[in-house]
C-alpha positions in Angstrom: -21.9 -3.1 12.7 -24.0 -0.4 14.2 -24.2 3.0 12.6 -22.8 4.7 15.7 -19.5 2.9 15.5 -18.5 5.0 12.4 -16.5 2.3 10.8 -15.5 1.8 7.1 -15.8 -1.5 5.4 -12.4 -2.1 3.9 -11.4 -4.7 1.3 -7.8 -4.8 0.0 -7.3 -7.1 -3.0 -4.1 -7.9 -4.8 -4.0 -9.9 -8.1 -3.3 -13.2 -6.3 -5.5 -12.9 -3.1 -7.7 -10.8 -0.8 -5.2 -9.2 1.6 -7.6 -7.7 4.1 -11.3 -7.8 4.7 -12.8 -6.0 7.7 -13.6 -2.8 9.4 -11.5 0.3 10.2 -11.8 3.7 11.7 -9.7 5.2 8.9 -7.3 4.5 6.1 -4.3 6.5 4.9 -3.1 5.8 1.3 -0.3 6.9 -0.9 -2.0 8.8 -3.7 -0.3 9.8 -6.9 -0.6 13.4 -5.9 0.3 12.8 -2.2 -1.0 10.9 0.8 -4.6 11.1 1.7 -6.9 9.8 4.5 -10.4 8.3 4.3 -12.7 8.5 7.3 -16.4 7.7 7.9 -18.7 9.4 5.5 -16.0 10.3 3.0 -17.2 11.6 -0.3 -17.3 9.0 -3.1 -14.1 8.9 -5.0 -11.7 6.9 -7.2 -8.0 7.5 -7.0 -4.7 6.1 -8.3 -2.2 4.8 -5.7 1.5 5.1 -5.7 4.3 3.1 -4.1 4.1 3.6 -0.4 2.4 2.6 2.8 -1.3 1.8 3.2 -2.2 2.3 6.9 -5.4 1.1 8.4 -6.5 2.3 11.9 -8.6 -0.3 13.5 -10.9 0.1 16.5 -8.8 0.4 19.6 -6.3 2.6 17.6 -4.3 -0.5 16.4 -2.6 0.2 13.1 -2.1 -2.3 10.3 0.5 -1.3 7.7 0.8 -2.6 4.2 3.6 -2.0 1.6 1.9 -1.3 -1.7 3.3 -0.7 -5.2 0.3 1.1 -6.7 -3.2 0.4 -7.8 -6.6 2.1 -7.3 -8.9 2.9 -4.5 -12.6 3.4 -4.6 -14.8 4.9 -1.9 -18.6 4.5 -2.0 -20.9 4.8 1.0 -18.4 3.9 3.7 -17.1 1.0 1.7 -13.4 1.3 0.6 -12.1 -1.1 -2.0 -8.4 -1.1 -2.7 -7.3 -2.9 -5.9 -3.5 -3.1 -5.3 -0.7 -4.2 -7.7 0.8 -5.6 -4.5 -0.2 -5.2 -0.8 2.0 -6.9 1.8 1.5 -6.6 5.5 4.5 -5.1 7.3 4.6 -8.1 9.6 5.0 -10.5 6.6 7.9 -8.7 4.9 11.2 -10.6 5.0 13.8 -7.9 5.6 16.7 -10.0 4.3 14.8 -10.7 1.0 13.9 -7.0 0.7 17.6 -6.0 1.2 18.6 -8.5 -1.5 16.0 -7.0 -3.9 17.4 -3.6 -3.2 20.9 -4.7 -4.0 19.7 -6.4 -7.2 17.9 -3.2 -8.2 21.0 -1.1 -7.5 23.0 -3.5 -9.7 20.4 -3.3 -12.5 20.5 0.5 -12.3 24.3 0.6 -12.6 24.2 -1.8 -15.6 21.2 -0.2 -17.3 22.0 0.0 -21.0 18.9 1.9 -22.1 16.4 4.5 -20.7 13.8 1.8 -20.4 16.2 -0.5 -18.4 17.0 2.5 -16.2 13.3 3.2 -15.6 12.6 -0.4 -14.7 15.5 -0.5 -12.3 14.5 2.7 -10.6 11.0 1.4 -10.1 12.3 -1.9 -8.7 14.6 0.1 -6.4 11.7 2.2 -5.2 9.5 -0.8 -4.5 12.4 -2.6 -2.6 13.2 0.5 -0.5 9.5 0.9 0.3 9.3 -2.7 1.5 12.4 -2.2 3.7 11.1 1.1 5.2 7.7 -0.5 6.0 9.3 -3.7 7.4 11.1 -1.5 10.0 7.9 0.2 11.2 6.3 -3.0 12.3 
């Protein structure tokens, strides 16, 4: 890659596999305190990620969208590393499966017998709805 292309080296890693490895013009991520964007020559940083969409803009303005359920991101010298709890490309999301997960989470929420059960059900519902929302953007 030549310096004049102004690209970021991006690695997205989930616990079970490397999800993406390549170059991008920019990356938008769901930070704990709100969404943020990383472009060429971004200041070094480490940030926590929330449930949401991770959007890569590739050369040619093509966008690749991932559903993520949290994790961390590190930026050092035009290299972006995402350590995600989960990162699923929008094109790989099974909408029927995501809808069933949403229904299961709603059922768990209705049947929650403790605060901890309710918190777990709410988080499962948030993840399922995120996957549904992202599957419809592809």
